[in-house]
C-alpha positions in Angstrom: 24.5 9.2 -73.6 20.8 9.8 -74.6 18.9 12.3 -76.1 15.1 12.5 -75.9 13.8 14.6 -78.9 10.1 16.2 -78.8 8.0 18.4 -80.9 5.8 21.1 -79.4 4.4 24.3 -79.7 6.4 25.4 -76.8 9.6 24.6 -74.7 8.4 22.1 -72.0 8.6 23.8 -68.6 10.9 22.0 -66.1 10.1 20.6 -62.9 10.6 18.8 -60.0 7.2 18.9 -58.1 5.3 15.6 -59.1 2.1 17.3 -58.9 3.1 19.9 -61.9 2.2 19.5 -66.1 5.8 19.4 -67.7 9.0 17.5 -68.0 9.9 16.1 -64.4 13.7 16.4 -64.4 14.1 13.8 -61.5 11.5 11.5 -63.0 14.7 9.5 -65.1 17.6 7.5 -63.9 19.9 10.1 -64.4 20.8 13.6 -65.0 19.7 16.0 -67.9 22.7 17.6 -69.0 21.2 20.4 -71.0 17.4 21.2 -72.5 17.2 23.2 -75.8 14.5 24.3 -77.6 14.3 26.0 -81.3 12.0 25.9 -84.2 9.4 23.9 -82.6 12.0 21.3 -81.7 12.8 20.3 -77.9 16.3 18.0 -77.3 16.8 17.2 -73.9 20.6 15.5 -73.7 21.3 13.5 -70.4 24.7 12.6 -68.6 23.9 8.8 -69.1 21.7 5.9 -70.8 17.9 6.3 -69.9 16.7 3.0 -68.8 13.1 3.8 -67.5 10.9 7.3 -68.1 9.7 7.4 -64.7 6.6 8.7 -62.6 4.9 12.1 -63.9 7.8 12.5 -66.3 5.5 14.3 -69.0 2.5 14.7 -66.9 -0.2 16.6 -68.5 2.2 18.0 -71.2 -0.5 19.0 -73.6 1.6 21.2 -76.1 4.0 17.6 -76.4 3.2 16.7 -80.0 5.7 13.7 -81.0 8.7 12.7 -78.9 10.8 10.0 -79.4 12.0 7.3 -77.0 15.2 5.8 -76.6 16.1 2.2 -77.6 18.0 2.1 -74.2 14.4 2.1 -72.5 12.9 -0.6 -71.3 10.3 0.9 -68.7 7.7 3.8 -68.7 6.6 4.8 -65.4 3.1 5.4 -63.5 1.5 8.4 -65.1 4.7 8.9 -67.7 2.9 10.6 -70.4 -1.0 11.1 -68.6 -2.6 13.7 -70.3 -0.3 14.3 -73.0 -1.4 15.7 -76.2 0.7 13.5 -78.6 -1.2 12.2 -81.8 1.0 9.1 -82.5 3.7 7.5 -80.4 6.4 4.8 -81.2 7.4 2.4 -78.2 11.0 0.5 -78.9 11.7 -3.0 -79.1 13.7 -2.4 -75.7 10.5 -1.6 -73.6 9.4 -4.4 -71.4 7.1 -2.6 -68.9 4.4 0.1 -69.4 3.2 0.6 -65.6 -0.3 2.1 -64.9 -2.1 5.1 -66.2 0.9 6.1 -67.8 -0.9 7.3 -71.5 -4.4 7.7 -69.5 -6.3 10.5 -71.1 -4.2 11.1 -74.3 -7.4 12.0 -75.6 -5.3 13.2 -79.3 -4.0 10.0 -79.3 -4.5 8.2 -82.4 -1.9 5.3 -83.0 0.8 3.5 -80.9 3.5 1.6 -82.6 4.8 -1.3 -80.4 8.0 -2.8 -82.1 8.1 -5.7 -79.7 7.5 -8.9 -80.8 6.9 -10.1 -77.1 3.4 -8.2 -75.7 5.8 -6.0 -72.7 3.9 -6.3 -69.2 1.1 -4.1 -68.9 -0.4 -2.7 -66.1 -4.2 -1.1 -65.1 -5.5 1.5 -67.1 -2.6 2.7 -69.2 -4.5 3.4 -72.5 -8.0 4.2 -71.2 -9.5 7.7 -71.8 -7.2 7.6 -75.6 -10.2 7.7 -77.7 -10.1 4.1 -78.8 -6.2 4.6 -80.5 -5.2 2.0 -83.0 -2.1 -0.5 -81.4 -0.1 -1.4 -84.5 2.6 -4.1 -83.4 4.6 -6.5 -85.3 2.2 -8.6 -87.7 3.8 -12.3 -85.9 2.6 -10.9 -83.0 -1.0 -9.8 -83.6 -2.6 -12.9 -81.6 0.0 -12.7 -79.1 -1.0 -9.3 -78.1 -4.5 -9.7 -78.3 -4.5 -12.8 -75.7 -1.9 -11.0 -73.7 -2.9 -10.3 -69.8 -4.4 -6.6 -69.9 -3.5 -6.1 -73.8 -6.4 -8.3 -74.2 -8.7 -5.1 -73.1 -7.7 -3.8 -76.2 -8.1 -6.5 -79.0 -10.2 -5.5 -80.8 -7.7 -2.2 -81.5 -4.8 -3.9 -82.7 -3.8 -4.5 -85.8 -0.7 -5.4 -87.7 2.0 -2.6 -88.6 1.4 -1.6 -91.8 3.8 -2.6 -94.6 5.5 0.3 -96.5 
């Protein structure tokens, strides 16, 4: 069973309509067991492991400030985080593909840390409208990201993950 935690100014509204803003409860490969919110932290608990964050999962959640993506997630779907308001995101090494427009128009986004040593497959327009956010990747993989298909579009913004 997986849990996604997030920080936000209010609890994310739940919807099944793919055109509404909010948490799209049908955008996961399993059922949401519970969704709680207290003191700015939301906890979404699922019945089974979450292997994908599907189409429109968090579409236009402008109040979303931070989210943890479980290590079981291997793909991020079309517009999954389009228009969200967070500043930083960490994409775990389990993610092997990021679909079209996933982080499009996340204008507050400043840094994206990708933990995978092999660049995930990237679709078109994934990070368009992100105000030139920086991509942090494993230091041994910087060149691989800079030359990978579609990642090369962001080559000037790809840097090694800072060491502590």
